C-alpha positions in Angstrom: 34.8 66.4 -42.1 34.0 68.0 -39.3 36.8 68.1 -37.4 38.8 69.2 -40.9 36.8 72.6 -41.0 37.3 73.1 -37.5 41.1 72.9 -37.9 40.4 74.9 -41.3 38.6 77.7 -39.8 41.3 78.0 -36.4 44.2 78.6 -38.9 42.3 81.5 -40.8 41.4 82.8 -37.6 45.2 83.0 -36.5 46.7 84.0 -40.2 44.2 86.9 -39.8 45.3 88.1 -36.6 48.9 87.7 -37.4 48.2 90.0 -40.4 46.4 92.1 -37.9 49.4 92.4 -36.1 51.6 92.7 -39.3 49.3 95.6 -40.4 49.6 97.0 -37.0 53.3 97.7 -36.9 52.8 99.1 -40.4 50.6 101.4 -39.4 52.4 102.6 -36.1 56.0 102.8 -38.5 54.5 104.4 -40.8 51.6 106.9 -40.6 49.5 107.7 -42.8 50.1 110.6 -45.6 47.4 110.7 -47.8 48.9 112.0 -51.1 48.8 110.8 -54.7 51.2 111.3 -57.1 51.9 111.1 -61.2 54.9 111.4 -63.7 54.5 113.9 -66.2 55.6 114.8 -69.3 59.3 116.2 -67.8 59.9 113.2 -66.0 58.9 114.8 -62.5 57.2 112.9 -59.9 53.1 115.7 -59.2 51.5 115.9 -56.0 48.0 115.1 -57.9 45.3 114.1 -55.2 45.2 115.0 -51.0 42.8 112.9 -48.8 40.8 115.4 -46.8 41.9 115.9 -43.4 44.8 113.2 -44.1 48.7 114.3 -42.6 49.7 115.9 -46.3 46.9 118.6 -46.2 47.0 119.6 -42.8 50.5 120.7 -42.9 50.2 122.2 -46.5 51.2 120.2 -49.7 49.5 121.4 -52.5 48.6 119.3 -55.7 51.6 120.3 -57.9 54.0 120.5 -55.9 57.0 117.7 -57.2 58.5 115.6 -55.2 62.0 115.7 -55.3 63.5 113.5 -52.9 62.4 110.7 -50.1 64.3 109.0 -47.7 67.4 110.6 -49.0 66.9 109.3 -52.4 65.8 110.2 -55.7 62.0 109.5 -56.1 61.5 107.2 -58.5 63.3 104.6 -56.3 60.6 104.7 -53.4 58.7 101.9 -54.6 55.1 102.4 -53.6 56.0 105.8 -55.7 56.8 103.8 -58.8 54.4 101.2 -58.9 51.3 102.5 -56.9 51.9 106.0 -57.6 51.5 107.3 -53.5 53.8 108.6 -50.7 53.3 106.7 -48.5 55.9 104.2 -46.0 58.2 107.4 -45.7 60.3 108.6 -43.0 60.9 111.9 -44.9 61.0 113.4 -48.0 61.7 116.9 -49.8 58.9 119.0 -52.2 59.5 121.7 -54.8 57.3 124.4 -55.1 58.0 127.8 -57.2 61.9 126.3 -56.9 61.4 126.9 -53.5 62.7 122.7 -51.6 61.2 122.5 -48.2 61.7 119.3 -46.9 59.4 117.1 -44.2 59.6 114.6 -41.7 56.6 112.0 -40.5 57.0 111.0 -37.2 54.7 108.5 -35.1 52.3 110.7 -33.6 50.8 111.1 -36.7 49.2 108.8 -36.4 46.7 110.3 -33.7 44.9 112.1 -35.8 41.6 112.1 -37.9 42.4 109.2 -40.4 43.5 106.6 -37.7 39.6 106.5 -36.8 39.4 105.6 -40.7 42.5 103.8 -41.7 43.0 101.9 -38.0 40.1 102.1 -35.5 36.9 101.4 -37.7 39.4 99.0 -40.0 39.6 96.9 -36.8 36.8 97.6 -35.1 35.0 95.1 -38.0 37.5 92.2 -37.7 37.0 92.4 -33.8 32.9 92.4 -34.3 33.2 89.9 -37.4 35.4 87.5 -35.2 32.6 88.0 -32.4 30.4 86.4 -35.1 32.1 83.8 -36.2 32.6 82.5 -32.8 29.1 82.1 -32.0 28.6 80.4 -35.8 31.3 78.1 -35.2 30.5 77.0 -31.3 26.6 76.6 -32.1 27.2 74.9 -35.6 30.1 71.8 -33.6 27.2 70.2 -33.1 25.2 70.6 -36.8 27.9 70.5 -38.9 26.0 72.8 -41.5 27.8 73.8 -44.7 26.3 77.3 -44.9 27.9 78.0 -41.7 31.2 77.2 -42.5 30.6 79.4 -45.5 29.1 82.8 -43.5 32.5 82.1 -41.0 34.4 82.2 -44.9 32.7 85.5 -45.8 33.1 87.4 -42.4 36.7 86.3 -42.3 36.7 87.8 -46.2 35.3 90.7 -45.2 36.6 91.5 -42.1 40.7 91.0 -43.6 40.0 93.3 -46.8 38.7 96.1 -45.2 41.9 96.2 -42.9 44.4 94.8 -45.7 43.0 97.9 -47.4 44.6 99.6 -44.8 48.5 98.4 -45.9 47.3 98.2 -49.3 46.5 102.6 -49.0 50.8 102.4 -48.0 51.9 101.0 -51.2 52.4 97.7 -49.3 53.0 94.7 -51.3 51.4 91.8 -49.9 48.5 94.2 -48.3 48.1 94.8 -51.8 47.2 91.0 -53.1 45.4 90.5 -49.8 43.2 92.8 -50.3 43.0 92.6 -53.9 41.7 88.8 -53.5 39.6 89.7 -50.5 38.3 92.6 -51.9 36.9 90.5 -54.7 35.9 87.6 -52.8 33.2 89.3 -50.8 30.5 88.9 -52.9 31.6 85.9 -54.3 31.5 84.1 -50.4 27.8 86.4 -49.9 26.4 84.7 -52.5 28.0 81.0 -51.9 26.6 82.2 -48.4 23.1 82.2 -49.8 23.0 80.0 -52.4 24.0 77.0 -49.7 21.5 78.3 -46.8 18.7 78.1 -49.1 19.9 74.8 -50.4 19.6 73.5 -46.9 16.2 75.0 -47.1 15.3 73.3 -49.6 15.3 76.7 -51.8 17.0 77.4 -54.9 17.6 80.8 -55.0 19.7 80.7 -58.5 21.7 78.3 -60.5 25.4 77.3 -58.9 27.2 78.7 -62.0 26.8 82.2 -61.3 29.3 81.3 -58.4 32.0 79.8 -61.0 31.6 83.0 -62.6 32.6 85.1 -59.7 35.3 82.6 -58.9 36.6 82.9 -62.5 36.4 86.6 -62.4 38.8 86.4 -58.8 41.4 84.2 -60.4 41.1 87.0 -63.8 41.8 89.4 -61.6 45.0 88.2 -59.9 46.5 87.1 -62.9 45.9 90.5 -64.2 47.7 92.0 -61.1 50.5 89.3 -61.9 51.5 90.5 -64.9 51.3 94.0 -64.1 54.1 93.1 -61.5 55.8 91.5 -64.3 55.1 93.7 -67.3 54.6 97.2 -65.1 51.6 98.5 -67.2 49.7 101.6 -65.7 48.8 100.8 -62.3 45.3 103.2 -63.0 44.8 100.4 -65.7 45.0 97.5 -63.6 43.1 99.4 -60.7 40.0 100.5 -63.1 39.6 96.6 -64.0 39.6 95.8 -60.6 37.2 98.1 -59.8 34.7 97.5 -62.7 35.1 93.5 -61.9 33.5 94.6 -58.1 31.0 96.5 -59.5 29.5 93.4 -61.9 30.2 90.9 -59.2 28.3 93.1 -56.0 25.4 94.1 -58.7 24.9 90.3 -60.1 24.6 90.1 -56.1 21.7 92.1 -55.8 19.8 91.4 -59.0 20.4 87.8 -57.8 19.2 88.1 -54.2 15.4 90.0 -56.0 15.4 87.1 -58.4 15.5 84.8 -55.6 13.1 86.9 -53.2 10.3 86.3 -56.7 11.0 82.7 -56.3 10.5 82.7 -52.6 8.0 85.5 -51.7 5.7 83.5 -50.4 7.5 81.3 -48.1 8.9 81.6 -45.0 12.0 83.0 -45.6 10.7 85.8 -47.7 11.5 87.6 -44.9 14.7 86.9 -44.3 15.9 87.8 -47.9 14.2 91.5 -47.5 16.6 92.1 -44.7 19.7 90.8 -46.5 19.2 92.9 -49.5 18.3 96.1 -47.3 21.3 95.3 -45.1 23.5 95.4 -47.6 22.3 98.0 -49.9 22.8 100.5 -47.7 26.8 99.1 -46.7 27.6 98.6 -50.3 25.8 101.6 -51.7 27.9 104.4 -51.0 30.9 102.8 -51.5 29.7 102.0 -55.4 27.8 105.0 -56.0 30.8 107.7 -54.3 34.1 105.7 -55.4 33.7 102.7 -57.6 31.0 104.3 -60.5 33.2 107.8 -60.5 36.2 106.2 -60.8 35.7 104.0 -63.3 33.5 107.2 -65.4 35.9 109.7 -64.6 39.0 108.2 -63.3 37.9 110.1 -60.1 35.8 110.0 -57.0 33.7 111.7 -54.9 34.9 110.7 -50.9 37.5 108.7 -50.8 37.3 104.8 -50.2 38.4 105.0 -46.2 35.8 107.1 -45.6 33.0 105.2 -47.5 34.6 101.2 -46.5 33.5 102.4 -42.8 30.0 101.3 -43.7 30.6 97.4 -43.9 30.3 98.3 -40.3 27.0 97.4 -41.3 27.3 94.1 -42.1 28.5 92.2 -39.4 25.7 94.6 -37.2 23.4 93.6 -39.6 24.1 89.5 -39.1 24.1 90.3 -35.3 20.4 91.8 -35.8 19.4 88.6 -38.0 20.8 86.5 -34.7 19.0 87.7 -32.4 15.7 88.6 -34.4 15.0 86.2 -36.9 17.9 83.7 -35.8 19.0 82.5 -39.3 21.3 79.9 -36.6 20.9 78.9 -33.2 23.1 81.8 -31.5 23.4 82.1 -27.9 24.7 85.2 -27.4 26.2 84.8 -23.6 26.5 88.5 -22.6 24.7 90.4 -19.9 22.6 93.9 -20.8 26.3 95.9 -20.4 27.9 93.9 -23.3 25.1 94.1 -25.3 24.9 98.1 -25.1 28.6 98.1 -25.6 27.7 96.3 -29.2 24.8 98.9 -29.7 27.5 101.8 -28.0 30.2 101.2 -31.2 29.0 103.4 -34.0 27.4 106.4 -32.4 30.7 106.3 -31.0 32.3 106.2 -34.1 29.9 109.0 -35.5 30.5 111.9 -32.3 34.2 110.6 -32.4 34.4 111.8 -36.4 32.8 115.5 -35.6 34.7 116.5 -32.4 38.0 115.6 -34.3 36.8 117.3 -37.4 36.2 120.3 -34.4 39.9 119.8 -32.7 42.5 118.6 -34.6 45.3 120.5 -32.2 45.4 119.1 -29.1 47.9 116.9 -27.4 48.6 113.8 -27.9 46.5 110.8 -27.5 43.4 113.3 -27.4 41.4 111.0 -29.8 42.1 108.0 -28.1 41.2 109.1 -24.9 38.2 111.4 -26.5 36.8 107.9 -28.0 37.7 105.9 -24.3 35.3 108.4 -22.3 32.6 108.7 -24.9 32.5 104.6 -25.7 31.9 104.5 -21.4 29.5 107.8 -21.5 27.5 106.1 -24.8 27.3 102.4 -22.1 26.1 104.5 -19.0 23.6 106.3 -20.8 22.3 103.0 -22.6 22.1 101.4 -19.0 21.0 104.3 -17.5 17.7 103.8 -20.1 17.3 100.1 -19.0 16.8 101.5 -15.6 14.6 103.7 -16.7 12.3 101.0 -18.4 12.7 99.1 -16.3 11.3 101.5 -13.3 8.1 103.2 -15.4 7.9 100.1 -17.2 8.1 102.1 -20.4 6.2 101.0 -23.7 9.2 99.5 -25.9 9.2 100.0 -29.6 9.7 96.1 -29.7 9.4 93.5 -26.6 11.7 90.7 -28.3 13.6 88.9 -26.4 13.3 91.2 -23.5 12.4 88.1 -20.7 13.2 89.4 -17.3 10.1 92.5 -17.5 7.8 90.3 -19.9 7.7 88.1 -16.2 6.7 91.0 -14.4 4.2 92.2 -17.0 2.6 88.9 -17.1 2.3 88.4 -13.3 0.8 91.3 -13.1 -1.4 90.7 -15.5 -2.7 87.5 -14.3 -3.0 89.0 -10.7 -6.1 90.7 -12.7 -7.5 88.2 -14.4 -11.2 86.7 -13.2 -11.3 83.6 -15.0 -9.1 80.9 -16.8 -9.7 82.2 -20.4 -7.9 86.3 -19.3 -5.0 83.9 -18.0 -4.4 82.0 -21.4 -5.1 85.0 -23.1 -2.3 86.9 -21.6 0.3 83.7 -21.9 -0.1 84.0 -25.4 0.2 87.2 -26.2 3.4 87.6 -24.1 4.8 85.1 -26.1 3.5 86.1 -29.5 5.1 89.9 -28.0 8.9 88.2 -26.6 9.6 85.2 -29.1 9.4 84.5 -32.8 6.1 83.5 -32.8 3.0 84.2 -35.0 -0.1 82.9 -32.9 -0.6 80.9 -29.8 -3.2 77.8 -29.7 -4.0 76.5 -26.2 -5.7 72.9 -26.3 -7.0 70.5 -23.7 -5.8 66.8 -23.2 -7.2 64.1 -21.3 -5.2 61.9 -19.2 -5.7 58.8 -21.4 -3.7 61.4 -24.6 -6.7 62.2 -26.3 -7.4 65.9 -27.2 -10.5 67.1 -25.9 -11.2 70.4 -26.1 -9.5 73.0 -29.1 -8.8 76.7 -29.0 -11.8 78.4 -31.8 -9.1 79.8 -33.1 -7.3 77.2 -34.6 -7.6 74.9 -37.5 -6.5 71.5 -37.9 -4.4 72.7 -40.2 -2.5 74.3 -37.8 -1.9 71.7 -35.5 -3.0 68.6 -37.2 0.7 67.5 -37.6 1.3 68.3 -33.8 -0.8 65.5 -32.2 1.6 63.1 -31.6 3.9 66.0 -29.9 1.0 67.7 -28.1 0.0 64.3 -26.5 3.8 63.6 -25.5 4.5 66.6 -24.2 1.1 65.9 -21.5 2.6 64.3 -19.4 4.1 66.8 -17.1 4.4 70.6 -16.5 6.5 72.7 -18.9 7.8 69.7 -21.1 8.7 71.6 -24.7 8.8 70.0 -27.9 9.7 71.6 -30.0 8.3 71.8 -34.0 9.8 72.5 -37.3 7.6 76.2 -37.0 8.1 77.0 -33.3 7.1 74.4 -30.4 5.0 72.9 -28.3 5.3 73.8 -24.3 2.4 72.3 -21.1 1.2 75.0 -19.4 -0.3 73.2 -16.8 -1.7 69.8 -15.3 -4.7 68.7 -12.8 -6.2 65.2 -11.7 -7.5 64.7 -15.4 -6.0 66.7 -17.6 -3.2 68.6 -18.9 -3.3 72.1 -20.6 -0.8 73.1 -23.8 -0.1 75.8 -25.1 0.9 75.2 -29.7 2.9 78.2 -30.3 3.8 78.5 -34.2 5.9 81.0 -36.6 5.6 81.9 -40.3 9.7 80.9 -40.1 11.2 77.7 -39.4 12.9 78.5 -36.3 16.0 76.8 -34.7 16.7 75.4 -31.4 15.3 77.5 -28.4 18.1 78.4 -26.5 18.6 77.9 -22.5 17.5 81.3 -21.9 14.6 80.5 -23.8 13.4 77.5 -22.4 13.9 79.1 -18.7 11.9 81.5 -19.7 9.0 79.4 -20.6 9.5 76.9 -18.3 8.7 80.1 -15.5 5.7 81.6 -17.7 4.0 77.4 -17.5 5.1 77.4 -13.7 3.3 80.9 -13.1 0.4 79.8 -15.2 -0.2 75.9 -13.3 -0.3 78.3 -10.1 -3.1 80.5 -11.4 -4.6 77.2 -13.9 -5.1 75.7 -10.6 -6.4 78.3 -8.6 -9.1 79.0 -11.0 -10.1 75.5 -11.0 -10.2 75.2 -7.7 -12.2 78.1 -7.2 -14.8 76.1 -9.6 -14.1 73.0 -8.3 -14.9 74.7 -4.8 -18.4 76.3 -5.8 -19.4 73.3 -7.8 -19.4 71.3 -4.5 -21.0 74.0 -2.3 -24.0 74.3 -4.9 -24.1 70.4 -4.5 -23.8 70.3 -0.7 -27.0 72.8 -0.6 -29.1 71.0 -2.7 -28.3 68.0 -0.7 -28.9 70.1 2.4 -26.1 68.4 4.2 -22.1 69.8 5.5 -19.2 68.0 3.5 -16.2 67.0 6.0 -14.5 69.3 5.5 -16.4 72.2 6.2 -17.8 70.7 9.4 -13.7 69.8 10.5 -13.6 74.1 10.0 -16.2 75.1 11.9 -15.4 73.0 15.0 -12.2 75.0 14.1 -13.3 78.0 14.0 -15.4 76.6 17.9 -12.5 75.7 19.3 -10.8 79.0 18.0 -13.9 80.8 19.1 -13.4 78.7 22.5 -10.2 79.7 23.0 -10.6 83.1 23.1 -13.3 83.0 25.5 -11.0 81.2 27.7 -8.1 82.8 27.4 -10.4 86.7 28.0 -12.0 84.7 31.5 -8.8 84.5 32.5 -6.7 87.3 31.6 -10.0 89.6 32.9 -12.7 87.5 35.2 -10.5 85.3 37.1 -7.8 88.0 37.5 -10.3 90.2 39.6 -12.1 88.0 41.0 -8.7 86.8 42.9 -7.7 90.5 43.7 -11.3 90.9 45.4 -10.7 87.8 47.2 -7.6 88.9 48.5 -8.7 92.5 49.5 -12.2 90.7 50.8 -9.5 88.8 53.4 -7.6 91.7 54.3 -10.6 93.2 54.6 -11.6 90.1 57.5 -8.5 90.1 58.7 -8.9 94.1 60.4 -13.1 93.2 61.0 -13.8 93.6 64.8 -17.7 93.6 64.6 -18.8 89.7 64.4 -21.7 89.9 62.4 -19.2 92.2 59.4 -17.0 88.9 59.3 -19.2 86.4 59.3 -20.7 88.3 56.2 -17.3 89.0 54.7 -16.0 84.9 55.4 -19.6 84.4 53.2 -18.3 86.1 50.8 -15.0 85.4 50.4 -16.3 81.0 50.1 -18.4 81.7 47.7 -16.0 83.9 45.7 -14.0 80.7 46.1 -16.1 79.0 44.6 -17.0 80.8 41.9 -12.6 80.8 41.2 -12.3 77.5 40.8 -15.6 77.0 38.6 -14.2 79.3 36.3 -11.3 77.8 36.5 -12.8 74.6 35.8 -14.7 76.9 33.0 -11.4 78.1 31.4 -9.8 74.6 31.3 -12.9 72.9 29.5 -13.1 75.4 27.5 -9.1 75.0 26.3 -7.4 72.2 28.0 -4.0 73.4 28.3 -3.2 69.5 29.1 -3.9 68.6 26.2 -1.9 71.1 24.2 1.3 70.5 26.5 1.3 67.4 27.2 -1.2 65.4 24.8 -4.3 63.7 24.1 -3.2 60.8 26.6 -2.7 63.2 29.3 -5.3 65.3 29.1 -8.1 62.5 28.6 -6.9 60.6 32.1 -7.1 64.6 33.7 -10.4 64.9 32.8 -11.5 61.3 33.4 -10.2 62.3 37.4 -12.2 65.4 36.8 -15.4 63.9 36.5 -14.4 60.8 38.8 -14.7 63.4 41.5 -18.2 64.5 41.0 -19.6 61.6 39.7 -21.5 58.7 41.3 -20.3 56.0 38.5 -17.0 54.1 38.0 -15.2 55.5 34.6 -12.2 53.0 33.6 -9.5 54.6 30.7 -7.8 52.2 28.8 -5.4 54.1 26.6 -2.3 52.2 27.4 -2.0 51.5 23.0 -2.6 54.2 22.0 0.6 55.9 20.3 -0.9 57.4 17.0 0.7 60.9 16.3 -2.4 63.7 15.9 -2.5 67.0 14.5 -4.0 69.2 17.1 -7.8 69.4 15.7 -8.1 66.0 15.7 -6.5 65.7 18.9 -9.5 68.4 20.6 -12.3 66.5 18.5 -11.7 63.1 19.8 -11.5 64.7 23.3 -14.9 66.4 22.4 -16.1 63.1 21.9 -15.0 62.2 25.4 -15.7 65.4 27.2 -19.7 65.3 25.8 -20.4 61.4 26.9 -19.1 62.0 30.3 -21.3 64.7 30.4 -24.2 62.7 28.5 -23.5 59.7 31.8 -23.5 62.2 34.5 -27.1 63.7 33.4 -28.7 61.0 31.7 -27.7 57.6 32.5 -28.0 57.0 36.0 -25.3 54.0 35.0 -22.7 52.6 37.3 -20.1 51.5 35.4 -18.6 53.1 32.1 -15.8 52.0 30.1 -14.1 54.3 27.6 -11.0 52.7 25.6 -9.1 54.3 23.0 -6.2 52.3 21.0 -4.2 52.2 18.0 -4.9 49.2 15.5 -2.8 48.8 12.2 -3.5 52.1 11.1 -6.7 52.9 12.3 -7.9 54.8 15.4 -10.2 52.9 17.8 -13.0 54.5 20.2 -14.8 52.5 22.1 -17.9 53.4 24.7 -19.7 51.8 27.4 -21.8 51.8 30.4 -24.8 50.0 31.8 -27.2 52.9 32.3 -30.4 52.9 31.6 -30.1 53.6 27.7 -33.0 54.8 25.1 -34.5 54.1 22.5 -32.1 56.2 19.6 -35.6 56.5 17.4 -37.1 58.2 19.7 -34.8 60.8 21.0 -34.6 63.2 18.2 -36.3 66.3 20.1 -34.3 65.3 23.3 -31.1 66.3 24.4 -29.2 63.1 24.2 -29.2 63.2 20.6 -28.4 66.5 20.1 -25.6 65.1 21.6 -25.0 62.2 19.6 -25.9 64.5 16.7 -22.4 66.7 17.3 -20.3 63.9 17.8 -21.6 62.5 14.8 -20.8 66.0 13.1 -17.0 65.5 14.7 -16.5 61.7 13.6 -17.7 62.9 9.8 -14.9 66.6 10.5 -12.6 63.6 11.0 -13.1 61.1 8.2 -14.1 58.2 10.4 -17.4 56.0 10.4 -19.9 56.0 13.9 -22.0 53.6 15.0 -24.3 53.1 18.1 -26.3 50.5 20.1 -28.3 51.2 22.6 -32.2 50.4 23.7 -34.0 50.9 26.8 -32.5 49.8 30.0 -29.9 48.0 28.0 -27.3 51.2 28.0 -25.4 52.5 25.8 -22.5 51.1 23.2 -20.6 53.6 21.0 -18.4 52.4 18.7 -16.0 55.1 16.0 -13.2 54.4 13.7 -10.9 56.9 12.8 
């Protein structure tokens, strides 16, 4: 069934294109004259009416002129005159006025006139727009194959080809006449059929299907009357009157049925759609009814010509485009950039401007109007595009923020920068979704790891979210996940270690599938929100942790590590300052002292200078050692093992005990902070051993066992009673070591007693 319709749709499109080519050829070969005639009692063919701004009016033809000859033959033989009472499809003709005969020739350049705007440019623009809408409906309906979408496509093709065929019908072309009559009458019927089916698919019945059957019967009767006219040959005006009465009846019936249907569903979600359809169709068809159909039925005359009034049919495809964008009748993805979108908006203003300019300046050179149309159209595109730039640059407040994805993300990120808590972020997110999408309300819900709802938006009632509990649990698995429901969608906007944060977004309308642009936009918003959410939760967690630490009276490991990192940074800065200033100044003074010593002749002065030089040498050496101690450069350059070996070698030169260092199995890769902490632990232990232990042997082992770092220190010194050392320097040193181990997230044990030395074990 689906494939059959696809083929049928393509077939009708091809027929429409072929027919349009045929009409284009007809319009070029036979420019529109715009003169109606009738046969008087003397069997003379008399001009009875002239279209405003038509070729016939501009060259001076008047009502009452008598047609003498058409294309070199008697005018009664010319088929459009004989059958449809119009002077069309002619190359030349002669008119008699007050006994004077004047011959007229129609050349192809007359096509480029004001009438060409109404009988060529606008009708073919309507055809293009209708095909444009049909293509996207056809594309989106491939998967669902809704009958209402198929009927809407047929309606668009009918109204477009009916309008285009009117250009051929006005020239007295028989094929165009039959096509126009059939499709012209099918416009309200096919529209009713589409509305009926669309709301049936939504579970609503606006009116009885018998009204649609009646419409098809009326169309069939009118075609039968037209065939009878060709066979019997009765008055064409009578036939035209029957056609217009039939059209009037069906169009009024369409309006009445829509109003009745609106009353039936005025409290449902679809009421808004019906209201928009009523307004746009009244605007599209009312001018044609009021100023042509009704006056012709009553007085056999009209206020404005049909070629002008039919231009209002442009509102039909434009109203559908609006519905696609605003209420999303179907899931239409407009794969259009900003420039192409504004090209669509520029069409109607272009026609208005061209119409005004053509009325003001009809006597310009050939092709002037086409050049002017193109130039004006491009100018309007530029105007709209410049407006977009100004809107973006100055952030002007638009009449509507709907579907403005790019600016909405920018505004959202700017607003959450100013937020001071999580509630403000969620409030901004709700607002931006309601502003941009077809969503009327949004509720914030928290879900735990067991998929139990733990917190619900205070504004939400159980009736709002109760039927979507399973979907809420489903989206709680990952950030940005979206599940669509009958009246909106549910999205995960954030995930933490113990919770997921979900937004339930609902509309008063039944919303269709989200487009790719909408899904990408929503996912982007959710990831932005998750970052802000994590930041606020981390800040809250940090504040609680600090309060806990304050109450317990001890620093956490991460804080200790941070303090040690700051300490090392200060040590490094101090070492740099000593090396770059004090040490360099000392070296400079030593060189000056050596130069003065070389030039001195007094023995006493030489002796003093030599003592000063020796003192400066010791100070320079001490300063270098201090810089090395403050910032062990070898640690940064060659790693922990090399730095420890050098540290031990330096201590071995000044202490009176033997130091053994074993790092043979140490292959662990550590960050610089961890290496510095281990280095400082060894440095602290060697300093304590030198000052207090009176040991003769010190053993230091640093190895890797599986994934652990094991550090062992042992000496044979005098030891001490650990419980009695709270106020002594040794206790201060061990306390610092303990804090460093905590910063490394390791364990620490001490074994010592008076006269038994010291053993210390660390596992990291």
